[in-house]
C-alpha positions, 0 to 999 in steps of 0.5 A, spaced: 527 507 470 522 513 468 520 517 474 515 520 470 511 514 468 505 511 472 507 504 471 508 503 478 503 508 481 497 503 479 492 503 485 487 498 486 480 498 490 477 492 494 469 493 496 467 489 502 460 488 503 458 486 510 460 487 517 468 487 518 472 487 524 476 493 522 482 493 527 483 485 525 483 488 518 488 493 519 492 489 523 492 483 517 494 488 512 499 491 516 502 484 517 502 483 509 506 489 508 511 488 513 512 481 511 512 483 503 519 486 502 517 487 494 512 492 497 517 496 501 523 496 495 525 503 494 529 505 487 535 510 486 541 511 482 548 512 484 552 516 479 547 513 474 547 506 476 540 504 478 540 500 485 534 498 489 533 496 497 528 494 502 526 500 506 525 496 513 523 503 516 517 503 512 510 502 515 503 502 512 498 507 514 492 504 513 486 509 512 479 506 513 473 509 509 466 508 511 463 508 504 456 506 507 451 508 501 445 506 505 442 513 506 443 515 499 437 511 497 
């Protein structure tokens, strides 16, 4: 375990082009998060012994950003 390491802090960006049902998209992403234990795993140590557990109380706060660049031109 390396608390200062960026290994587990990688992000990803997905551009969506065209109309989207925002509520449906947010619901779908939240469902994937809720059903994928690996996305809610927490790591710790107990007297130097590493452990992991799934935090069932974690919920995803999805932030939707309108990045429409039509007025940039």
